[in-house]
C-alpha positions as CSV (number, residue, x, y, z in Angstrom):
1,M,109.1,119.6,87.4
2,Q,109.3,122.6,84.9
3,R,110.4,124.7,87.3
4,R,114.0,122.0,88.3
5,E,113.5,121.6,84.4
6,F,113.4,125.5,83.6
7,L,116.6,125.8,85.8
8,A,118.4,122.5,84.1
9,S,118.6,124.0,80.8
10,S,119.2,127.7,81.7
11,A,122.7,128.8,80.3
12,L,125.2,129.5,82.7
13,S,128.5,131.2,82.4
14,V,131.7,128.9,83.0
15,A,132.9,130.6,85.7
16,G,128.6,131.2,87.3
17,A,128.6,127.0,87.3
18,A,132.1,126.3,88.3
19,A,130.8,128.6,91.5
20,A,127.4,126.9,91.3
21,L,129.7,123.9,91.9
22,A,131.6,124.6,94.5
23,A,128.8,125.5,96.6
24,E,126.9,122.2,97.0
25,P,126.7,120.1,99.6
26,V,129.3,117.2,99.1
27,G,127.6,114.5,98.0
28,K,124.3,115.9,96.9
29,A,122.6,116.4,93.0
30,A,123.2,119.8,91.9
31,A,120.7,121.9,92.7
32,S,118.8,122.4,90.1
33,E,118.1,118.6,90.4
34,R,117.2,118.5,94.1
35,I,113.6,117.5,95.0
36,R,112.6,120.8,96.9
37,V,110.9,119.1,100.2
38,G,109.1,121.3,103.0
39,C,108.2,119.3,106.6
40,V,105.4,119.4,108.6
41,G,106.1,118.5,112.3
42,T,109.6,118.4,113.6
43,G,109.7,116.4,116.6
44,G,109.5,112.8,117.3
45,R,108.9,110.7,114.4
46,A,109.0,113.5,112.3
47,L,113.0,114.3,113.3
48,S,113.8,110.8,112.0
49,L,112.2,111.9,108.6
50,V,113.8,115.3,108.6
51,N,117.3,113.4,108.8
52,T,116.3,110.8,106.8
53,F,115.4,113.5,103.9
54,S,118.5,115.7,104.3
55,R,120.5,113.3,104.3
56,N,119.4,112.0,101.2
57,K,121.7,113.0,98.3
58,Q,119.0,113.2,95.7
59,C,116.6,116.3,97.8
60,E,116.9,119.5,99.5
61,V,114.9,120.2,102.4
62,V,114.6,124.2,102.6
63,A,111.4,124.5,104.9
64,L,110.5,123.1,108.6
65,A,107.1,124.2,109.8
66,D,106.1,123.4,113.0
67,L,103.5,124.5,116.3
68,D,106.5,124.2,118.9
69,P,109.0,126.8,118.4
70,A,111.1,124.5,121.0
71,K,111.4,121.4,118.4
72,F,113.3,123.6,115.6
73,G,116.3,123.2,117.4
74,P,117.5,119.6,116.7
75,A,116.2,119.9,113.1
76,V,117.8,122.5,111.9
77,A,120.3,120.9,113.0
78,A,120.3,117.9,111.7
79,V,119.8,119.6,108.5
80,E,122.7,121.7,108.7
81,K,125.0,119.1,109.0
82,N,123.5,116.4,106.3
83,Q,123.7,119.2,103.7
84,G,125.1,122.0,105.1
85,S,122.2,125.2,104.5
86,T,120.1,126.4,107.2
87,P,115.9,125.7,106.1
88,Q,113.9,128.5,106.6
89,T,111.2,128.0,109.6
90,V,107.8,128.6,110.3
91,P,104.6,128.3,112.6
92,D,102.2,127.6,109.5
93,F,102.1,124.8,107.6
94,R,100.2,126.4,104.6
95,K,103.5,128.8,104.6
96,L,104.7,125.6,103.2
97,I,102.5,124.4,101.0
98,D,101.4,128.1,99.5
99,D,104.8,128.1,98.2
100,K,105.6,127.4,94.6
101,S,109.2,126.4,95.2
102,L,108.5,123.0,97.2
103,D,107.9,119.8,95.3
104,A,106.8,118.0,97.7
105,I,105.3,117.5,101.4
106,V,106.5,115.5,104.3
107,V,104.1,115.0,107.1
108,G,105.2,113.7,110.5
109,T,102.2,115.7,112.6
110,P,99.8,113.9,115.2
111,D,97.1,111.3,113.3
112,H,94.5,114.2,113.2
113,W,97.2,116.5,111.5
114,H,97.5,114.3,109.2
115,A,94.7,114.4,106.3
116,I,94.2,118.5,105.8
117,P,98.1,119.6,105.2
118,T,97.9,115.8,102.7
119,I,95.0,117.0,101.0
120,L,95.6,120.5,100.4
121,A,99.4,119.7,99.1
122,C,97.5,117.2,96.7
123,L,95.7,120.6,95.5
124,A,98.9,122.3,95.0
125,G,99.7,120.0,93.6
126,K,102.9,118.4,95.5
127,D,103.9,115.3,96.4
128,V,103.2,113.9,99.6
129,Y,105.1,111.3,102.1
130,V,102.9,111.2,104.9
131,E,103.1,109.0,108.3
132,K,101.0,105.9,109.3
133,P,98.2,105.4,109.8
134,D,96.9,107.9,106.7
135,G,93.8,109.8,108.5
136,H,92.4,110.3,111.8
137,N,89.4,108.4,110.5
138,I,87.9,106.4,107.4
139,V,86.4,109.4,105.5
140,E,89.5,111.4,105.9
141,G,91.5,108.4,104.4
142,Q,89.1,108.3,101.6
143,R,89.4,112.4,101.0
144,M,92.8,112.1,100.9
145,V,92.8,108.8,98.2
146,A,90.3,111.3,96.0
147,A,92.8,114.1,96.3
148,L,96.0,112.4,94.9
149,K,93.7,110.5,92.5
150,K,92.4,113.8,90.8
151,H,95.7,115.6,91.0
152,G,98.1,113.0,89.7
153,R,100.2,113.0,93.2
154,V,102.1,110.7,94.4
155,V,101.4,110.1,97.8
156,Q,103.7,107.5,100.2
157,M,103.1,106.1,103.5
158,G,104.9,105.8,106.2
159,T,104.3,101.8,106.5
160,Q,108.1,101.7,105.7
161,A,108.4,97.9,106.0
162,R,106.9,98.3,102.1
163,S,110.2,99.0,100.9
164,T,113.1,96.9,102.9
165,E,114.9,93.2,101.7
166,R,114.0,91.7,104.6
167,M,109.7,91.9,103.7
168,R,110.3,91.7,100.2
169,S,112.5,88.5,100.5
170,A,109.4,87.0,103.0
171,I,106.8,87.9,100.7
172,E,108.7,86.1,97.4
173,F,108.8,82.8,99.6
174,I,105.4,83.1,100.3
175,K,104.5,83.0,97.3
176,T,106.8,79.9,96.5
177,G,103.6,78.1,98.1
178,T,106.3,76.3,100.3
179,L,103.5,77.1,103.1
180,G,100.5,75.1,101.4
181,R,96.9,76.1,101.6
182,C,97.2,79.6,104.0
183,L,93.5,80.5,105.7
184,V,94.6,82.0,108.9
185,A,97.4,85.0,109.7
186,R,97.9,87.1,112.6
187,A,99.6,90.5,114.0
188,W,100.4,91.3,117.0
189,E,101.8,93.9,119.9
190,S,103.5,92.5,123.2
191,A,105.7,95.7,123.9
192,K,105.6,96.6,127.3
193,Q,104.2,101.0,127.6
194,G,103.8,102.6,130.4
195,G,100.5,104.0,131.6
196,I,100.1,108.3,131.8
197,G,98.9,109.1,135.5
198,F,96.4,112.0,135.3
199,P,98.1,115.0,135.3
200,K,96.1,118.2,135.6
201,D,95.0,120.8,132.7
202,R,97.5,123.7,132.7
203,E,98.5,126.7,130.4
204,P,100.4,125.4,126.8
205,P,104.1,125.5,126.7
206,A,105.1,129.4,126.2
207,G,105.4,130.3,121.9
208,V,102.7,127.0,121.1
209,D,99.9,128.0,118.9
210,Y,98.1,125.6,121.0
211,D,94.8,126.4,119.2
212,M,96.0,125.5,115.3
213,W,97.0,122.3,117.4
214,L,93.7,121.2,118.0
215,G,92.8,121.6,114.7
216,P,89.7,120.4,113.3
217,A,89.1,119.1,117.4
218,A,86.7,119.9,119.7
219,K,88.4,122.9,122.1
220,R,89.6,121.9,126.0
221,P,92.0,122.9,128.1
222,F,95.4,121.8,127.5
223,N,97.1,118.8,129.6
224,P,100.4,117.8,128.8
225,N,99.2,114.0,127.8
226,R,97.2,115.8,125.6
227,F,100.5,117.0,123.5
228,H,103.9,115.8,121.9
229,G,104.3,111.6,123.1
230,R,100.8,111.0,124.4
231,W,98.3,112.6,121.9
232,R,97.9,109.3,120.4
233,W,96.0,107.8,123.2
234,F,93.2,110.2,123.0
235,Y,89.8,109.9,120.9
236,D,90.2,113.0,119.2
237,F,93.2,113.2,118.4
238,G,95.2,109.7,117.6
239,T,94.0,105.9,116.9
240,G,95.5,104.6,120.0
241,D,98.2,101.4,119.4
242,L,96.0,100.1,116.6
243,G,96.9,102.6,114.4
244,N,100.6,103.6,116.0
245,D,102.1,100.1,116.1
246,G,99.1,98.4,115.2
247,V,99.2,99.6,111.0
248,H,102.5,98.0,110.7
249,R,101.8,94.6,112.0
250,L,98.8,94.6,110.1
251,D,100.3,96.1,107.1
252,M,102.6,93.2,107.0
253,A,100.2,90.8,107.9
254,A,97.5,91.4,105.3
255,W,100.5,91.9,102.7
256,A,101.7,88.4,103.4
257,L,98.3,86.8,103.7
258,S,97.3,88.7,100.3
259,A,100.6,87.1,99.0
260,A,99.5,83.3,99.4
261,S,95.9,84.0,99.0
262,E,97.5,84.5,95.5
263,A,99.7,81.7,95.3
264,Q,97.2,78.9,96.0
265,G,94.9,80.6,93.6
266,D,92.4,82.5,95.2
267,G,93.3,85.8,94.3
268,P,94.5,89.4,96.3
269,I,92.3,89.0,100.0
270,G,91.1,92.5,99.5
271,L,89.1,94.1,102.3
272,P,87.6,92.4,105.1
273,T,83.8,91.5,104.6
274,T,83.3,91.7,108.7
275,V,85.0,92.7,111.9
276,A,84.7,91.9,115.5
277,T,86.5,93.0,118.9
278,A,87.1,92.1,122.1
279,G,88.8,93.9,124.5
280,G,89.3,97.6,126.4
281,K,91.2,99.5,128.9
282,W,91.9,96.9,131.3
283,Y,94.9,97.3,132.5
284,F,95.8,101.1,132.9
285,D,94.7,103.1,135.0
286,D,94.7,106.4,133.5
287,M,93.6,109.2,131.4
288,Q,94.2,106.8,128.4
289,E,90.8,106.0,126.2
290,W,91.9,103.4,123.9
291,P,92.0,99.4,124.5
292,D,95.5,98.6,126.4
293,T,94.1,94.8,125.6
294,L,92.4,94.2,122.3
295,Q,92.0,90.6,120.1
296,V,90.4,92.0,116.7
297,N,89.2,89.4,113.9
298,Y,89.1,90.3,110.4
299,E,87.1,87.9,108.4
300,F,87.5,87.9,104.4
301,G,84.9,87.0,102.6
302,G,84.6,85.0,98.9
303,A,84.6,81.7,97.8
304,R,88.0,80.8,100.0
305,P,87.4,82.9,103.1
306,K,90.4,83.6,105.4
307,I,90.8,85.3,108.7
308,L,93.5,87.8,110.2
309,T,94.0,88.4,113.9
310,Y,95.1,91.1,115.6
311,E,96.0,90.8,119.4
312,M,97.1,93.8,121.3
313,R,98.9,93.7,124.8
314,I,100.8,96.5,126.1
315,W,101.7,95.5,129.2
316,A,103.5,92.2,128.2
317,P,107.3,92.2,129.3
318,Y,107.9,89.1,126.8
319,S,107.8,88.4,123.4
320,F,105.4,86.2,121.5
321,L,107.3,83.5,119.3
322,G,110.5,85.3,119.5
323,E,108.8,88.4,118.3
324,S,107.6,91.3,120.7
325,E,105.4,92.8,117.4
326,A,105.0,90.7,114.6
327,A,102.6,89.2,111.7
328,A,102.7,85.3,111.2
329,V,100.9,83.4,108.3
330,Y,99.6,79.6,108.9
331,G,99.3,77.1,106.2
332,D,99.0,73.2,105.9
333,K,102.7,72.7,105.2
334,G,103.9,75.1,107.3
335,F,104.4,78.8,108.7
336,I,105.9,82.2,108.7
337,V,106.9,85.1,111.4
338,I,107.7,87.6,109.9
339,G,109.2,90.1,112.5
340,N,111.1,93.9,112.5
341,S,114.7,92.4,111.4
342,S,114.1,88.9,109.9
343,W,111.7,86.5,109.4
344,K,111.8,82.4,109.4
345,A,109.8,79.7,108.0
346,F,109.0,76.4,109.5
347,G,107.6,73.2,109.0
348,P,106.4,70.1,110.0
349,G,108.2,69.3,113.9
350,N,109.5,73.0,113.4
351,T,112.1,72.4,110.4
352,V,113.4,75.7,109.4
353,L,112.0,76.1,105.4
354,G,113.3,79.4,105.3
355,E,114.4,82.6,106.4
356,G,115.9,86.0,105.8
357,S,117.0,89.5,107.2
358,G,117.1,93.1,107.1
359,G,116.7,96.4,108.5
360,N,113.3,98.7,108.9
361,D,114.5,102.4,108.8
362,E,112.7,104.4,106.6
363,T,116.0,105.1,104.0
364,E,114.6,103.4,101.1
365,H,110.8,104.1,101.8
366,V,112.1,107.2,102.1
367,Q,114.2,106.6,98.3
368,N,111.4,105.3,96.3
369,F,109.4,108.2,97.8
370,L,111.5,110.7,95.7
371,D,112.5,107.6,92.9
372,C,108.2,107.7,92.1
373,I,108.5,112.5,91.9
374,K,110.6,111.3,89.0
375,S,109.1,108.1,87.6
376,R,105.3,109.3,88.1
377,N,105.0,105.6,89.1
378,K,102.8,104.5,92.4
379,P,105.7,104.1,95.4
380,N,106.1,101.0,97.2
381,A,103.0,102.2,99.7
382,D,100.5,104.2,97.6
383,L,98.1,105.9,99.6
384,E,95.1,104.5,96.5
385,T,96.5,100.9,96.4
386,V,98.5,100.1,100.1
387,G,97.9,102.9,102.8
388,H,94.6,103.1,102.5
389,P,93.4,99.8,102.5
390,S,96.0,98.7,105.7
391,S,95.2,102.1,107.7
392,L,91.3,101.1,107.3
393,L,92.2,97.9,108.9
394,C,92.6,100.1,111.9
395,H,90.0,102.0,111.9
396,M,87.6,99.8,111.5
397,G,88.9,98.0,114.1
398,N,88.6,101.0,116.3
399,V,85.4,101.6,115.2
400,A,84.1,97.8,116.2
401,T,86.1,98.6,120.1
402,R,83.9,101.5,120.5
403,V,80.7,100.0,119.5
404,G,81.2,96.9,120.7
405,R,79.9,94.6,118.2
406,K,80.7,92.7,114.9
407,L,80.2,94.7,111.6
408,V,79.8,94.1,107.9
409,F,81.6,96.0,105.7
410,D,81.0,97.0,102.4
411,A,84.5,97.4,100.6
412,K,82.8,99.5,97.7
413,T,81.3,102.2,99.7
414,E,84.2,102.4,102.6
415,M,80.8,101.5,105.1
416,F,79.0,99.5,107.4
417,V,76.0,97.9,106.5
418,N,72.9,98.6,108.3
419,D,74.6,100.3,111.5
420,K,74.1,103.9,112.0
421,D,76.2,103.9,115.2
422,A,79.3,102.2,113.5
423,N,79.1,104.2,110.1
424,A,78.8,107.9,112.5
425,L,82.4,106.9,113.6
426,R,83.6,106.8,110.3
427,T,84.6,110.8,111.4
428,R,84.5,113.3,113.2
429,P,80.8,114.7,114.6
430,E,81.9,118.2,113.9
431,Y,85.3,120.0,112.4
432,R,86.1,122.8,114.3
433,A,85.9,126.2,112.2
434,P,88.6,126.8,110.2
435,W,89.9,123.4,109.9
436,L,86.9,121.5,107.5
437,L,88.2,118.6,105.9
438,P,88.8,120.0,102.4
439,E,86.4,119.4,99.4
440,V,88.1,117.9,96.2
């Protein structure tokens, strides 16, 4: 913050101050007070974040990094429209890390590129907004948390429901204890997705640094399925739909179940003690590696145990309990269903006990992150206390799926008890040089 404090306290002539004021984008805070942001990634989800950050009055998007120059156009246009200035564009995100004038980094890359930029930004004294899940695997998430703790950084994970009025009102309702004793929660995805076929390997698009795009992953030929939009279905790059959409629903369900547990005097649920899965790649005949049909059961131990079940049916053209993707908590006096735009609680005879509504975009989540950069408070999806635990649910489920058996989990070490095969999947077999996971 020293840079902004210096600028704010610098003496300006009356004429110079007037000129500076006249040059400010309409509605934006003075340049000396704006948080300077660099965005890593400019396509897909990252483009939405570029839009949201550049629209915010308290910050200025000054630099964009992307390995695909074809993605810069819409992102640059969005920044120019929203804040009246043209951002710098670079192919290598490390230039943003090294730029001492930047206060924060936004990471909207594929999963396998979440951890390294986040850790390096923390080491460089920058705050970070990183998309979900926290990293590609458990060890990456642990290292990210270690970096933010050691360097006192604010790191917000992009589970934006944490900042919505819809979720806040649902949690407050649950805390009243109206649902009674709650032992079971459920999260699900039943929104239909398509197959990705078997395209042949080919040359990378012109201008793309494909070797750097692969990053720490193993070297392999370029294939359009292992690139924009479809990378998430492969072990080397993504975390499947469990880490794509599932992390949102699991975060909602775990938050709601924990609130219910506290309301009945049992305390927070913490992390699961066991995880078991059933399912696999049963529906699509294509190149996808992660399951398209899956059920994951998480047990939360203690004196009064709880269960959270996640269900994935990404071939289903219909909803469940009125929602294609949602979370629910069940008590002995009622249950609640929390969707993306509303929630409703029911009692015996399907009587409505409460309901609420609200949006699900990231505007408030981004605002919360920017507010915390100034206050140094923990953000709503603080990586250490919220983002990493929710991501762990995804990683645990994926590991259990790949080894094919029930696993016992040690929450203190974040390791699987007496299971060498499962623990080997807590990280990559090897990080391809020079993209090693940074030491903290």
